[in-house]
C-alpha positions in Angstrom: 77.1 -4.0 68.6 77.3 -5.4 65.1 75.2 -3.6 62.3 72.9 -5.7 60.3 74.2 -5.7 56.8 70.7 -6.5 55.4 69.2 -3.1 56.3 68.3 -1.1 53.2 67.3 2.5 52.6 66.2 4.8 49.7 68.7 6.2 47.3 68.5 10.0 46.4 67.2 9.2 42.8 64.6 6.9 44.3 63.5 9.6 46.6 63.2 12.2 43.9 61.1 9.8 41.7 58.8 9.0 44.6 58.2 12.6 45.4 57.6 13.5 41.7 55.0 10.8 41.4 53.4 12.0 44.5 53.3 15.6 43.3 51.8 14.5 40.0 49.1 12.4 41.7 48.4 15.3 44.1 48.2 17.9 41.4 45.9 15.7 39.3 43.6 15.1 42.2 43.6 18.9 42.9 43.0 19.7 39.3 40.1 17.3 39.2 38.7 18.7 42.4 39.0 22.3 41.1 37.3 21.3 37.8 34.5 19.7 39.7 34.0 22.8 41.8 33.9 25.0 38.7 31.4 22.7 37.1 29.2 22.9 40.2 29.7 26.7 40.4 28.7 27.2 36.7 25.8 24.9 37.1 24.6 26.8 40.1 24.9 30.0 38.3 22.9 28.7 35.4 20.1 27.5 37.8 20.1 31.0 39.3 19.9 32.6 35.9 17.0 30.3 35.0 15.0 31.1 38.1 15.7 34.8 37.3 14.3 34.4 33.8 11.2 32.8 35.3 10.8 35.7 37.7 11.0 38.3 34.7 8.6 36.3 32.6 6.1 36.0 35.6 6.3 39.8 36.0 5.6 40.3 32.3 2.6 37.8 32.4 1.0 39.8 35.1 1.1 43.1 33.0 -1.6 44.1 30.7 -0.9 43.3 27.1 -0.7 47.0 26.3 2.1 47.4 29.0 4.3 44.5 27.6 6.8 46.7 25.9 10.1 48.6 26.5 10.2 51.7 28.5 11.0 54.5 26.0 11.0 51.9 23.1 8.8 50.1 20.7 6.4 48.4 21.4 6.1 50.9 24.2 5.5 49.5 27.8 6.8 49.5 31.3 9.7 47.2 31.1 13.3 48.5 31.4 15.4 47.1 28.6 18.6 46.8 30.7 18.6 45.7 34.3 21.3 44.7 36.9 20.0 42.1 39.4 21.7 40.3 42.2 21.0 36.6 42.9 22.8 34.1 45.1 25.9 36.4 45.4 26.2 36.9 41.7 25.4 40.1 39.8 23.5 39.4 36.5 22.9 41.8 33.6 19.4 41.3 32.2 18.6 42.7 28.6 15.0 42.4 27.5 14.0 42.6 23.9 10.4 42.8 22.9 9.0 42.6 19.3 5.7 42.7 17.7 5.2 39.6 15.5 3.3 39.5 12.3 2.2 35.9 12.1 1.6 34.7 8.5 -1.5 32.8 9.6 -3.8 35.7 8.8 -1.6 37.3 6.2 1.4 39.7 6.5 1.6 43.4 6.0 2.3 44.3 2.6 1.8 40.5 1.6 -1.0 38.6 0.1 -3.4 38.7 1.8 -2.4 42.1 3.3 -2.7 42.1 7.1 -4.0 45.4 8.1 -3.5 44.4 11.8 0.1 43.0 11.7 0.9 43.1 15.4 -0.5 39.7 16.1 1.4 39.0 19.3 4.7 39.8 21.0 8.0 38.0 21.3 9.8 38.5 24.6 13.6 37.6 24.6 15.8 37.7 27.7 19.6 37.8 27.6 21.1 37.1 31.0 24.9 37.5 31.4 27.3 37.8 34.4 30.5 39.7 33.4 32.1 39.0 36.8 31.5 35.3 36.7 34.4 33.3 35.0 33.5 30.9 32.2 29.8 31.9 32.3 28.3 32.2 28.8 25.1 34.4 28.3 21.9 32.5 28.5 18.9 33.2 26.2 15.2 32.7 27.1 12.1 33.7 25.1 8.4 33.5 25.3 5.4 34.7 23.4 2.7 36.9 24.8 -0.7 37.3 23.1 -3.7 39.6 23.6 -6.9 38.4 25.1 -9.1 40.2 22.7 -9.4 40.2 18.9 -7.1 42.6 17.1 -8.4 45.8 15.5 -7.4 47.6 12.3 -3.9 49.2 12.9 -3.3 52.9 12.5 0.5 52.3 12.4 2.9 50.9 9.7 6.0 48.7 9.6 9.7 49.3 9.2 12.0 46.6 7.8 15.7 47.1 8.2 17.8 44.9 5.9 21.6 44.7 6.4 24.1 43.1 4.1 27.8 43.1 3.4 29.9 44.3 0.4 29.0 41.1 -1.5 25.4 41.4 -0.9 25.3 38.6 1.8 23.0 39.2 4.8 24.6 40.0 8.1 23.0 38.5 11.2 23.3 40.0 14.7 24.0 43.5 13.4 23.2 46.2 15.9 20.3 48.4 14.8 19.7 51.6 16.7 16.4 53.4 15.9 15.3 56.8 17.3 12.0 58.5 16.8 12.0 62.0 18.2 8.7 63.0 16.5 6.5 60.5 18.5 5.1 61.5 21.7 6.6 60.2 23.8 10.0 59.8 22.0 11.2 56.2 21.8 14.4 54.3 21.0 14.8 50.7 19.7 18.0 48.7 20.1 17.7 45.4 18.5 19.7 43.0 16.2 19.0 41.5 12.7 18.0 37.8 12.3 19.8 35.1 10.4 18.5 36.7 7.2 20.0 40.1 8.1 16.5 41.5 8.7 15.0 43.3 11.6 11.2 43.8 11.3 9.6 46.6 13.4 5.9 45.9 13.4 3.2 48.4 14.4 5.5 51.5 14.2 3.9 54.8 14.5 3.7 56.8 11.1 5.9 59.7 10.6 7.7 61.6 7.8 11.5 61.0 8.1 10.8 60.3 11.7 13.1 57.3 12.1 16.8 57.9 12.5 18.7 54.6 12.1 22.2 53.5 12.7 23.5 50.0 11.9 26.8 48.7 13.3 28.5 45.6 14.5 31.8 45.0 16.4 34.7 45.0 14.0 32.4 46.3 11.0 31.8 49.6 9.5 28.7 51.8 10.3 26.0 53.2 8.2 23.1 55.5 9.2 20.5 57.9 8.1 20.5 61.7 8.4 17.8 64.3 8.7 17.1 66.3 5.6 18.2 69.9 6.2 20.5 69.0 9.0 23.5 71.1 9.9 26.4 70.3 7.4 24.4 67.9 5.4 21.3 69.5 3.8 20.6 66.8 1.2 21.5 63.4 2.7 21.9 60.4 0.2 20.1 58.3 2.9 17.5 60.5 4.7 15.7 59.2 7.9 13.0 56.6 7.2 9.4 57.4 6.6 6.6 55.1 7.9 3.1 55.3 6.4 -0.1 54.0 7.9 -0.6 50.2 7.1 2.4 50.3 4.7 5.8 48.6 4.9 9.0 50.9 4.7 12.0 48.8 3.6 15.4 50.3 4.0 18.9 48.7 3.3 22.3 49.2 4.9 25.6 47.9 3.7 28.4 47.2 6.3 31.4 44.9 6.4 34.5 44.2 8.4 37.0 47.1 8.5 40.4 47.2 7.0 43.9 48.7 7.7 46.1 50.8 5.4 49.8 50.8 6.4 51.2 53.9 4.7 54.9 54.5 4.1 56.4 57.7 2.6 59.7 56.8 0.9 62.0 57.8 -1.9 62.5 55.8 -5.2 65.4 54.2 -3.4 63.3 53.1 -0.4 64.7 55.7 2.0 62.1 56.8 4.5 60.9 60.4 4.4 59.3 61.3 7.9 56.7 63.8 8.8 54.9 63.9 5.5 51.4 65.3 5.8 48.6 64.0 3.6 44.8 63.9 3.2 42.9 60.7 2.9 39.4 60.8 1.3 37.0 58.0 0.4 34.6 58.2 -2.5 31.4 57.3 -0.7 29.0 60.3 -0.2 26.5 61.0 2.6 25.2 64.2 1.0 24.6 65.8 -2.4 24.5 69.4 -3.6 27.2 70.0 -2.4 28.8 66.6 -2.1 29.6 65.5 1.4 32.2 62.8 1.8 31.6 60.0 4.2 35.4 59.9 5.0 37.9 62.7 4.9 40.8 62.8 7.4 44.3 64.3 7.6 47.4 62.3 8.7 51.1 62.7 9.1 53.7 60.0 9.0 56.1 59.6 11.9 59.9 60.2 11.8 60.3 56.8 10.1 57.8 57.7 7.4 55.1 55.3 8.6 51.5 55.5 9.9 48.8 53.0 10.2 45.2 53.9 9.5 42.7 51.7 11.1 38.9 51.0 11.0 38.5 51.9 7.3 35.5 50.6 5.5 35.7 49.1 1.9 35.9 52.1 -0.4 38.1 53.8 -3.1 40.5 56.1 -1.3 42.6 58.9 -2.7 45.7 60.4 -1.0 46.8 64.0 -1.6 50.2 65.4 -0.1 49.7 68.6 1.9 52.3 71.3 1.9 55.1 69.4 3.4 58.0 70.2 1.2 57.6 67.0 -0.9 55.7 66.0 -4.1 54.1 62.7 -4.9 55.9 61.1 -7.7 54.0 57.8 -7.5 52.4 55.1 -5.4 52.7 51.3 -5.1 49.9 50.2 -5.6 48.5 53.0 -7.8 46.1 55.4 -6.2 43.1 55.9 -5.9 43.3 52.6 -3.9 40.5 50.2 -4.0 40.3 48.8 -0.4 38.5 45.5 0.2 36.9 44.5 3.5 38.9 42.7 6.2 42.4 43.3 4.7 45.6 44.9 5.8 46.8 46.9 2.8 50.4 48.2 2.4 50.8 51.4 0.5 54.0 53.2 -0.5 53.8 56.8 -1.3 56.9 57.7 -3.3 57.9 61.4 -2.8 60.6 63.8 -3.9 61.4 67.3 -2.9 59.3 70.0 -4.5 60.5 71.3 -7.9 57.7 73.0 -9.6 56.1 72.9 -11.9 55.6 69.0 -11.8 53.6 66.6 -14.0 52.9 63.0 -12.8 51.9 60.8 -15.8 50.1 57.5 -15.0 49.9 54.9 -17.8 47.3 52.1 -17.6 46.2 49.1 -19.7 42.8 49.7 -21.2 41.3 46.4 -20.5 42.9 45.4 -17.2 43.2 49.0 -15.8 46.6 47.9 -14.4 49.7 50.1 -14.5 52.0 49.6 -17.6 55.7 49.4 -17.0 58.1 50.0 -19.8 56.0 52.6 -21.5 58.0 55.5 -23.1 56.7 58.9 -22.2 57.8 61.9 -24.2 56.9 65.5 -23.1 57.8 68.3 -25.5 57.3 71.9 -26.2 59.4 74.6 -27.9 62.8 74.6 -26.1 62.0 71.5 -24.0 62.1 67.8 -24.5 61.9 65.2 -21.8 61.8 61.4 -22.1 61.1 58.9 -19.3 60.1 55.3 -19.1 57.4 54.1 -16.6 58.5 51.8 -13.9 62.1 53.0 -14.2 63.9 54.9 -11.5 67.0 57.1 -12.4 70.1 57.8 -10.3 72.6 60.3 -11.6 75.6 62.4 -10.8 76.3 65.8 -12.4 79.1 67.3 -10.3 82.3 65.8 -8.7 83.8 68.9 -7.4 83.4 67.8 -3.7 86.4 65.6 -3.9 87.2 61.9 -3.2 86.9 59.7 -0.1 83.1 59.2 0.1 82.0 55.5 0.4 78.3 56.0 0.0 76.6 58.3 -2.5 75.3 60.9 0.1 76.9 64.2 -1.0 76.1 64.4 -4.7 79.3 66.4 -5.3 81.7 63.7 -4.1 83.0 60.4 -5.3 85.1 57.5 -3.9 88.5 57.5 -5.6 90.5 58.4 -8.8 94.0 58.0 -10.1 94.6 61.7 -9.8 94.7 62.3 -13.5 91.2 63.8 -13.8 90.2 67.4 -13.1 86.9 67.5 -11.0 86.4 71.3 -10.7 87.7 73.2 -13.6 84.9 74.2 -14.0 82.6 72.7 -11.4 80.0 70.3 -12.9 82.4 69.0 -15.4 84.8 66.1 -15.4 87.9 66.0 -17.7 91.5 65.1 -17.9 93.9 67.1 -15.7 96.2 69.5 -17.4 100.0 69.2 -16.9 101.6 72.4 -18.0 100.1 73.2 -21.4 98.8 69.6 -22.2 96.4 67.1 -20.8 97.1 63.8 -19.2 96.6 61.1 -21.8 94.2 59.1 -19.6 92.6 58.9 -16.2 89.8 57.3 -14.3 87.3 58.0 -11.4 85.3 55.5 -9.3 82.0 56.7 -7.9 80.6 56.4 -4.4 78.1 53.6 -3.8 74.6 54.1 -5.1 71.9 52.3 -3.2 68.7 51.5 -5.1 67.0 50.5 -1.8 66.2 46.9 -2.7 67.2 44.1 -5.2 66.9 45.8 -8.6 67.0 45.3 -12.3 69.3 47.6 -14.3 68.5 48.9 -17.7 70.4 51.7 -19.4 73.6 53.7 -18.7 73.5 57.3 -20.1 75.8 60.2 -20.1 76.1 63.6 -21.5 77.5 65.0 -23.6 77.7 62.3 -26.2 79.6 64.3 -28.7 83.3 64.8 -27.9 86.1 66.7 -29.7 87.1 64.5 -32.6 90.8 65.0 -31.8 90.4 63.0 -28.6 90.1 59.9 -30.8 87.8 56.9 -30.6 85.8 56.1 -27.3 87.4 59.0 -25.3 84.8 58.3 -22.4 83.9 54.7 -21.5 82.4 53.1 -18.4 82.3 49.8 -16.5 79.7 48.8 -13.9 80.0 47.0 -10.6 77.1 45.8 -8.5 76.6 43.6 -5.4 74.4 43.1 -2.3 77.3 43.2 0.2 78.8 46.7 -0.5 82.2 44.9 -0.5 82.8 43.0 -3.8 83.4 45.4 -6.6 84.0 43.8 -9.9 83.8 46.3 -12.7 82.4 44.8 -15.8 81.5 45.8 -19.4 78.5 45.1 -21.6 79.4 41.5 -22.2 79.6 40.8 -18.5 83.5 40.6 -18.3 86.2 43.0 -17.3 87.5 43.1 -20.9 84.9 45.4 -22.4 83.5 48.8 -21.8 80.3 50.9 -22.3 81.4 53.2 -25.0 77.8 54.5 -26.3 75.4 56.4 -24.2 71.9 54.7 -23.7 73.4 51.2 -23.8 71.7 48.4 -22.1 73.4 47.3 -18.9 74.3 43.6 -18.8 71.5 41.5 -17.0 74.3 39.9 -15.0 73.8 42.8 -12.5 70.1 42.2 -12.0 69.1 41.2 -8.5 71.7 43.4 -6.9 71.1 46.5 -4.8 74.3 48.5 -4.8 76.2 50.0 -7.8 79.3 51.8 -8.5 80.6 53.1 -11.9 84.1 53.6 -13.1 84.6 56.1 -15.8 87.7 56.2 -18.0 88.8 59.3 -19.9 91.4 59.2 -22.6 92.7 61.3 -25.5 94.6 60.7 -28.7 95.8 64.2 -28.7 97.0 65.8 -25.4 96.1 69.2 -26.5 92.4 68.1 -26.2 90.4 66.5 -23.5 87.0 64.7 -23.4 84.5 66.1 -20.8 81.7 64.5 -18.8 78.8 66.6 -17.6 76.3 64.0 -16.4 76.2 60.2 -15.8 72.9 58.4 -15.0 71.5 54.8 -15.0 68.0 53.4 -15.0 66.7 50.7 -12.7 63.6 49.2 -11.3 63.0 48.1 -7.7 60.3 47.5 -5.2 60.2 51.3 -4.4 59.9 52.5 -8.1 56.2 52.9 -8.9 55.2 50.9 -12.0 53.2 52.7 -14.7 54.2 56.3 -13.5 56.8 58.9 -14.4 57.3 62.4 -13.0 58.5 65.5 -15.0 59.6 68.3 -12.6 61.0 71.8 -12.9 58.8 72.6 -15.8 57.7 75.9 -17.2 54.0 76.7 -17.2 52.6 76.2 -20.7 51.2 73.8 -23.3 53.0 70.6 -23.9 52.6 67.7 -26.3 52.4 64.3 -24.6 53.3 61.1 -26.4 53.2 57.7 -24.8 54.1 54.5 -26.6 54.8 50.8 -25.8 55.3 47.8 -28.0 52.0 46.0 -28.6 49.8 49.0 -27.8 48.4 52.0 -29.7 50.5 55.2 -29.3 48.8 58.0 -27.5 49.5 61.6 -28.5 47.8 64.6 -27.0 48.2 68.0 -25.5 48.4 69.0 -21.9 48.5 72.4 -20.2 50.9 72.6 -17.2 49.5 75.3 -14.9 50.0 74.1 -11.3 52.9 73.3 -9.0 51.8 69.7 -9.1 49.3 67.9 -11.3 48.5 64.4 -12.7 47.6 63.2 -16.2 46.3 59.6 -16.8 46.9 57.9 -20.0 45.1 54.7 -21.1 46.7 52.6 -23.8 44.7 50.1 -25.8 46.3 47.0 -27.3 
């Protein structure tokens, strides 16, 4: 039988396209059907909630006016504030709020005219929600209930609670919890502020410090009143509220969004220091005589030197290191720390091993109250003189007796390399030319290990001791070159003009700015003598730098003897400060304000 050549079928590509189009159409129809079902379901739930609200209002309308109130609340009555009711297969939560309303038609309490019977009628509000119903938003219903008879003179008063933020702006929908444990029976009010940040409690029973009030809001700080003579707070700054007959008591609360402080404990070279214990205290008080702080907590950083402190209200916070083997030598930014609302604030606490007695000097500008970098701080007394510059870190080496072969400056007694013509341990703590027989080598050099400043840095001065050398050694018996980079690989040793042809020959010489922006540093020291019977000697080498981990406006003097010192602080463009300070503690701080 001969096959018909005109027969045609679907190719694989055509079949796939057809199936894809069919799936798209099917899914679209299914999605539309599902959306329609959800709309119908939500609409049905809303109808059920509306019928439920009518039921609750009908119950309230059949109560006597005196019974229209919250059970255990104010106004007092027979209605439960929170109920769980099942309707049409759904479980609804019903919250009832009832308030006395002071209508301005006949005057208001404390107003003009003064309404001596301010509870004119009641507002009933229902909030109906369904937590197990997807996409169902709470519904709100309200109605007014009035008395049948004329009002009589009130024997109660009024309590107005006003809530605002750190900038004095009103906060609406703030939660206000009020307890009166003096009234018989006791009652509790849970309500929220209106759009003006105000909650008016009308027809409140009188009582001296009878109303304990707590104000809060999700994501915000909290403020409350305290009973006078209470345990741990005998004299509160905000005592419980008093309500007098036919008088208005107004009380204000300040809350705002909470913040976070991310604390890192590190060295001046940004190396983390773990397990540092510190106390954190705010400046706000909740009690007087003695002062009772609103916030005071202890914390400890983790192994990486970090800890995050959450839910802090705006305040001025101070940090004090506990006995953890380290001293605070500075902070970035300066402490005490002014914390604003709704921020995440990073704070670096710069620490160093304990070396008592220690003095931290903080220098600020008088007008801006900001830290001043580049201020020269001189601390002196008989037998002692120390000079430091704010905003500068110092790295140094005072001993090379550990030997060569160390890439990174970890062991302070070691170095990277030398030409073998220098003596590193005769005696220890002194570098000089090596002796061959009865004379010294004419020259030699040593290359340091890599110093890590912790971040991109600016470099300032190179310093060494002693500056005076035996005159027989000739001119410039000690000289240096500096190499810096960001890759720990490229080491080009340069002199003060930025080339390899010059050398730093005088201590306290500025390092060429070509090195700024780099993180890693090595020095190369050259020793030479004009007379091989004499050798130069190096006892200490150091360099000054600034980086993101060096606190601006602060310096730390450590290893001090107790006693009286003269402190001099100077900076170009500012008046010099000169004063006396007594060092009498293992760690203490002195603040200096410089005026232009």
